[in-house]
A tleap script that builds the chain and sets N, CA, C and O, in Angstrom:
source leaprc.protein.ff14SB
mol = sequence {
  NMET ILE ILE TYR PHE VAL ALA VAL PHE PHE
  THR SER MET ALA PRO THR TYR PRO ILE LEU
  ILE MET LEU ARG THR ILE GLN GLY ILE GLY
  LEU SER ILE ASN PRO ILE GLY TYR THR LEU
  LEU ARG GLU LYS LEU PRO PRO ARG GLU TRP
  PRO VAL ALA ARG GLU SER LEU HIE GLN HIE
  SER ARG LEU GLY LEU CPRO
}
set mol.1.N position { 2.003 0.003 4.200 }
set mol.1.CA position { 0.965 0.791 3.471 }
set mol.1.C position { 0.578 2.009 3.963 }
set mol.1.O position { -0.119 2.755 3.275 }
set mol.2.N position { 1.053 2.397 5.406 }
set mol.2.CA position { 1.070 3.602 5.967 }
set mol.2.C position { 1.904 4.652 5.145 }
set mol.2.O position { 1.505 5.804 4.975 }
set mol.3.N position { 2.996 4.208 4.687 }
set mol.3.CA position { 4.039 5.182 4.173 }
set mol.3.C position { 3.511 5.383 2.745 }
set mol.3.O position { 3.808 6.425 2.160 }
set mol.4.N position { 2.736 4.441 2.136 }
set mol.4.CA position { 2.455 4.732 0.766 }
set mol.4.C position { 1.123 5.622 0.846 }
set mol.4.O position { 0.864 6.417 -0.057 }
set mol.5.N position { 0.419 5.484 1.787 }
set mol.5.CA position { -0.843 6.560 1.934 }
set mol.5.C position { -0.346 7.935 2.300 }
set mol.5.O position { -0.649 8.900 1.598 }
set mol.6.N position { 0.351 8.049 3.293 }
set mol.6.CA position { 1.088 9.425 3.532 }
set mol.6.C position { 1.645 10.132 2.415 }
set mol.6.O position { 1.385 11.305 2.148 }
set mol.7.N position { 2.427 9.377 1.762 }
set mol.7.CA position { 3.020 9.858 0.501 }
set mol.7.C position { 2.174 10.386 -0.698 }
set mol.7.O position { 2.414 11.390 -1.368 }
set mol.8.N position { 1.216 9.577 -0.826 }
set mol.8.CA position { 0.085 9.836 -1.850 }
set mol.8.C position { -0.398 11.245 -1.340 }
set mol.8.O position { -0.305 12.219 -2.087 }
set mol.9.N position { -0.893 11.351 -0.121 }
set mol.9.CA position { -1.256 12.576 0.402 }
set mol.9.C position { -0.703 13.741 0.033 }
set mol.9.O position { -1.210 14.681 -0.579 }
set mol.10.N position { 0.679 13.559 0.576 }
set mol.10.CA position { 1.568 14.825 0.327 }
set mol.10.C position { 2.082 14.937 -1.115 }
set mol.10.O position { 2.573 16.012 -1.458 }
set mol.11.N position { 2.006 13.822 -2.078 }
set mol.11.CA position { 2.120 13.993 -3.511 }
set mol.11.C position { 1.201 14.944 -3.969 }
set mol.11.O position { 1.612 15.648 -4.891 }
set mol.12.N position { -0.008 15.163 -3.541 }
set mol.12.CA position { -1.016 15.654 -4.188 }
set mol.12.C position { -0.796 17.272 -3.874 }
set mol.12.O position { -1.375 18.104 -4.571 }
set mol.13.N position { 0.077 17.666 -2.778 }
set mol.13.CA position { 0.305 19.006 -2.567 }
set mol.13.C position { 1.721 19.378 -2.722 }
set mol.13.O position { 2.165 20.387 -2.173 }
set mol.14.N position { 2.439 18.614 -3.440 }
set mol.14.CA position { 3.929 18.769 -3.985 }
set mol.14.C position { 4.073 20.141 -4.399 }
set mol.14.O position { 3.305 20.465 -5.305 }
set mol.15.N position { 5.030 21.232 -3.879 }
set mol.15.CA position { 4.887 22.474 -4.474 }
set mol.15.C position { 5.997 22.484 -5.668 }
set mol.15.O position { 5.833 23.317 -6.558 }
set mol.16.N position { 7.043 21.663 -5.733 }
set mol.16.CA position { 7.842 21.821 -6.752 }
set mol.16.C position { 8.145 20.148 -7.465 }
set mol.16.O position { 7.954 19.044 -6.955 }
set mol.17.N position { 8.585 20.455 -8.580 }
set mol.17.CA position { 9.123 19.049 -9.407 }
set mol.17.C position { 9.988 18.123 -8.307 }
set mol.17.O position { 9.553 17.024 -7.965 }
set mol.18.N position { 10.986 18.545 -7.893 }
set mol.18.CA position { 12.028 17.755 -7.139 }
set mol.18.C position { 11.450 17.057 -6.096 }
set mol.18.O position { 11.800 15.910 -5.821 }
set mol.19.N position { 10.280 17.876 -5.274 }
set mol.19.CA position { 9.695 17.192 -4.159 }
set mol.19.C position { 8.689 16.319 -4.570 }
set mol.19.O position { 8.297 15.464 -3.776 }
set mol.20.N position { 8.122 16.417 -5.895 }
set mol.20.CA position { 7.043 15.690 -6.345 }
set mol.20.C position { 7.986 14.118 -6.606 }
set mol.20.O position { 7.515 13.036 -6.258 }
set mol.21.N position { 9.011 14.222 -7.100 }
set mol.21.CA position { 9.778 13.029 -7.557 }
set mol.21.C position { 10.380 12.269 -6.436 }
set mol.21.O position { 10.583 11.058 -6.521 }
set mol.22.N position { 10.718 13.098 -5.195 }
set mol.22.CA position { 11.016 12.266 -4.091 }
set mol.22.C position { 9.880 11.624 -3.391 }
set mol.22.O position { 10.075 10.580 -2.769 }
set mol.23.N position { 8.630 12.207 -3.450 }
set mol.23.CA position { 7.449 11.634 -2.854 }
set mol.23.C position { 6.961 10.548 -3.678 }
set mol.23.O position { 6.349 9.625 -3.140 }
set mol.24.N position { 7.172 10.559 -4.947 }
set mol.24.CA position { 6.995 9.338 -5.670 }
set mol.24.C position { 7.733 8.073 -5.496 }
set mol.24.O position { 7.316 6.916 -5.540 }
set mol.25.N position { 9.091 8.604 -5.258 }
set mol.25.CA position { 9.964 7.526 -4.837 }
set mol.25.C position { 9.497 6.685 -3.451 }
set mol.25.O position { 9.544 5.464 -3.306 }
set mol.26.N position { 9.081 7.578 -2.580 }
set mol.26.CA position { 8.607 7.116 -1.275 }
set mol.26.C position { 7.397 6.313 -1.486 }
set mol.26.O position { 7.229 5.382 -0.698 }
set mol.27.N position { 6.518 6.506 -2.414 }
set mol.27.CA position { 5.352 5.756 -2.691 }
set mol.27.C position { 5.619 4.518 -3.329 }
set mol.27.O position { 4.905 3.544 -3.094 }
set mol.28.N position { 6.688 4.453 -4.204 }
set mol.28.CA position { 7.194 3.168 -4.804 }
set mol.28.C position { 7.799 2.272 -3.853 }
set mol.28.O position { 7.826 1.063 -4.084 }
set mol.29.N position { 8.334 2.811 -2.703 }
set mol.29.CA position { 9.104 2.107 -1.583 }
set mol.29.C position { 7.899 1.489 -0.719 }
set mol.29.O position { 7.837 0.300 -0.408 }
set mol.30.N position { 6.977 2.437 -0.385 }
set mol.30.CA position { 5.862 1.961 0.485 }
set mol.30.C position { 4.809 0.967 -0.156 }
set mol.30.O position { 4.095 0.208 0.500 }
set mol.31.N position { 4.817 1.093 -1.656 }
set mol.31.CA position { 4.073 0.153 -2.401 }
set mol.31.C position { 4.769 -1.194 -2.446 }
set mol.31.O position { 4.122 -2.240 -2.500 }
set mol.32.N position { 5.980 -1.161 -2.426 }
set mol.32.CA position { 6.622 -2.450 -2.706 }
set mol.32.C position { 6.393 -3.551 -1.583 }
set mol.32.O position { 6.390 -4.777 -1.683 }
set mol.33.N position { 6.185 -2.656 -0.390 }
set mol.33.CA position { 5.957 -3.682 0.912 }
set mol.33.C position { 4.682 -4.324 0.815 }
set mol.33.O position { 4.461 -5.172 1.679 }
set mol.34.N position { 3.709 -4.095 -0.122 }
set mol.34.CA position { 2.413 -4.570 -0.278 }
set mol.34.C position { 2.490 -6.315 -0.496 }
set mol.34.O position { 1.713 -7.042 0.122 }
set mol.35.N position { 3.369 -6.787 -1.307 }
set mol.35.CA position { 3.460 -8.383 -1.207 }
set mol.35.C position { 3.515 -8.977 0.087 }
set mol.35.O position { 2.878 -9.992 0.366 }
set mol.36.N position { 4.333 -8.314 0.966 }
set mol.36.CA position { 4.563 -8.915 2.189 }
set mol.36.C position { 3.102 -9.211 3.000 }
set mol.36.O position { 2.956 -10.140 3.795 }
set mol.37.N position { 2.169 -8.339 2.675 }
set mol.37.CA position { 0.976 -8.445 3.368 }
set mol.37.C position { 0.244 -9.763 2.750 }
set mol.37.O position { -0.422 -10.398 3.568 }
set mol.38.N position { 0.271 -10.178 1.632 }
set mol.38.CA position { -0.211 -11.241 1.195 }
set mol.38.C position { 0.578 -12.520 1.862 }
set mol.38.O position { -0.069 -13.420 2.397 }
set mol.39.N position { 1.870 -12.547 1.807 }
set mol.39.CA position { 2.665 -13.481 2.442 }
set mol.39.C position { 2.051 -13.617 4.008 }
set mol.39.O position { 1.793 -14.746 4.424 }
set mol.40.N position { 1.857 -12.622 4.732 }
set mol.40.CA position { 1.425 -12.788 5.914 }
set mol.40.C position { 0.020 -13.432 6.061 }
set mol.40.O position { -0.182 -14.391 6.807 }
set mol.41.N position { -0.885 -12.875 5.343 }
set mol.41.CA position { -2.165 -13.584 5.320 }
set mol.41.C position { -1.890 -15.155 5.045 }
set mol.41.O position { -2.355 -15.945 5.867 }
set mol.42.N position { -1.250 -15.598 4.070 }
set mol.42.CA position { -1.108 -17.128 3.777 }
set mol.42.C position { -0.433 -17.825 4.999 }
set mol.42.O position { -0.675 -19.011 5.226 }
set mol.43.N position { 0.381 -17.126 5.758 }
set mol.43.CA position { 1.135 -17.544 6.837 }
set mol.43.C position { 0.088 -17.843 8.196 }
set mol.43.O position { 0.054 -18.878 8.861 }
set mol.44.N position { -0.688 -16.689 8.371 }
set mol.44.CA position { -1.441 -16.798 9.628 }
set mol.44.C position { -2.749 -17.113 9.599 }
set mol.44.O position { -3.336 -17.231 10.674 }
set mol.45.N position { -3.442 -17.307 8.378 }
set mol.45.CA position { -4.740 -17.963 8.104 }
set mol.45.C position { -4.792 -19.238 7.504 }
set mol.45.O position { -3.992 -19.669 6.674 }
set mol.46.N position { -5.845 -19.858 7.999 }
set mol.46.CA position { -5.998 -21.352 7.250 }
set mol.46.C position { -6.471 -20.971 5.788 }
set mol.46.O position { -6.973 -19.907 5.426 }
set mol.47.N position { -6.226 -21.959 5.126 }
set mol.47.CA position { -6.440 -21.756 3.692 }
set mol.47.C position { -7.667 -21.514 3.059 }
set mol.47.O position { -7.794 -21.083 1.913 }
set mol.48.N position { -8.757 -21.866 4.001 }
set mol.48.CA position { -10.227 -21.629 3.558 }
set mol.48.C position { -10.503 -20.158 3.777 }
set mol.48.O position { -11.567 -19.697 3.362 }
set mol.49.N position { -9.610 -19.370 4.409 }
set mol.49.CA position { -9.851 -17.997 4.667 }
set mol.49.C position { -9.082 -17.128 3.714 }
set mol.49.O position { -9.293 -15.918 3.792 }
set mol.50.N position { -8.250 -17.551 2.857 }
set mol.50.CA position { -7.317 -16.803 2.040 }
set mol.50.C position { -7.963 -15.863 1.203 }
set mol.50.O position { -7.683 -14.665 1.204 }
set mol.51.N position { -9.003 -16.503 0.341 }
set mol.51.CA position { -9.582 -15.580 -0.645 }
set mol.51.C position { -10.288 -14.503 -0.102 }
set mol.51.O position { -10.164 -13.447 -0.722 }
set mol.52.N position { -11.138 -14.490 1.090 }
set mol.52.CA position { -11.769 -13.378 1.607 }
set mol.52.C position { -10.770 -12.401 2.062 }
set mol.52.O position { -10.845 -11.227 1.699 }
set mol.53.N position { -9.758 -12.860 2.905 }
set mol.53.CA position { -8.729 -11.884 3.560 }
set mol.53.C position { -8.011 -11.314 2.330 }
set mol.53.O position { -7.748 -10.112 2.357 }
set mol.54.N position { -7.681 -12.002 1.306 }
set mol.54.CA position { -7.090 -11.235 0.043 }
set mol.54.C position { -7.698 -10.428 -0.606 }
set mol.54.O position { -7.149 -9.405 -1.014 }
set mol.55.N position { -8.977 -10.711 -0.845 }
set mol.55.CA position { -9.837 -9.593 -1.387 }
set mol.55.C position { -10.108 -8.522 -0.581 }
set mol.55.O position { -10.178 -7.440 -1.165 }
set mol.56.N position { -10.316 -8.530 0.863 }
set mol.56.CA position { -10.293 -7.529 1.542 }
set mol.56.C position { -9.179 -6.741 1.591 }
set mol.56.O position { -9.357 -5.530 1.722 }
set mol.57.N position { -7.910 -7.230 1.501 }
set mol.57.CA position { -6.685 -6.384 1.556 }
set mol.57.C position { -6.528 -5.593 0.180 }
set mol.57.O position { -6.007 -4.483 0.076 }
set mol.58.N position { -7.090 -6.385 -0.904 }
set mol.58.CA position { -7.237 -5.708 -2.241 }
set mol.58.C position { -7.913 -4.498 -2.359 }
set mol.58.O position { -7.430 -3.515 -2.922 }
set mol.59.N position { -9.133 -4.540 -1.790 }
set mol.59.CA position { -10.163 -3.475 -1.911 }
set mol.59.C position { -9.610 -2.342 -1.007 }
set mol.59.O position { -9.771 -1.184 -1.390 }
set mol.60.N position { -8.969 -2.587 0.167 }
set mol.60.CA position { -8.400 -1.764 0.839 }
set mol.60.C position { -7.532 -0.954 0.279 }
set mol.60.O position { -7.702 0.252 0.458 }
set mol.61.N position { -6.598 -1.332 -0.386 }
set mol.61.CA position { -5.662 -0.855 -1.278 }
set mol.61.C position { -6.107 -0.074 -2.254 }
set mol.61.O position { -5.617 1.023 -2.519 }
set mol.62.N position { -7.192 -0.666 -2.924 }
set mol.62.CA position { -7.785 0.094 -4.172 }
set mol.62.C position { -8.263 1.360 -3.608 }
set mol.62.O position { -7.942 2.408 -4.168 }
set mol.63.N position { -9.080 1.374 -2.441 }
set mol.63.CA position { -10.058 2.477 -1.980 }
set mol.63.C position { -9.028 3.513 -1.386 }
set mol.63.O position { -9.392 4.677 -1.218 }
set mol.64.N position { -7.671 3.086 -1.047 }
set mol.64.CA position { -7.054 4.031 -0.337 }
set mol.64.C position { -7.080 4.076 1.146 }
set mol.64.O position { -6.749 5.105 1.734 }
set mol.65.N position { -7.516 2.842 1.873 }
set mol.65.CA position { -7.776 2.670 3.153 }
set mol.65.C position { -6.757 1.968 3.795 }
set mol.65.O position { -6.327 0.988 3.186 }
set mol.66.N position { -6.244 2.247 4.928 }
set mol.66.CA position { -5.138 1.782 5.528 }
set mol.66.C position { -5.612 0.098 6.064 }
set mol.66.O position { -4.801 -0.612 6.659 }
savepdb mol mol.pdb
quit
């Protein structure tokens, strides 16, 4: 997720179109790692804690928090 957030920050300041495309590609790579977080939640937490942890991860992603 850190890769994604850093790429989002720098994308907002991209001076040229090729750099913008490169940073958007990095964003895609960083965001593609997100499902791994959900897998780790299911693996490490008991089933009764999954909904709260999943929603917390989802809200952090939506708000742009690490």
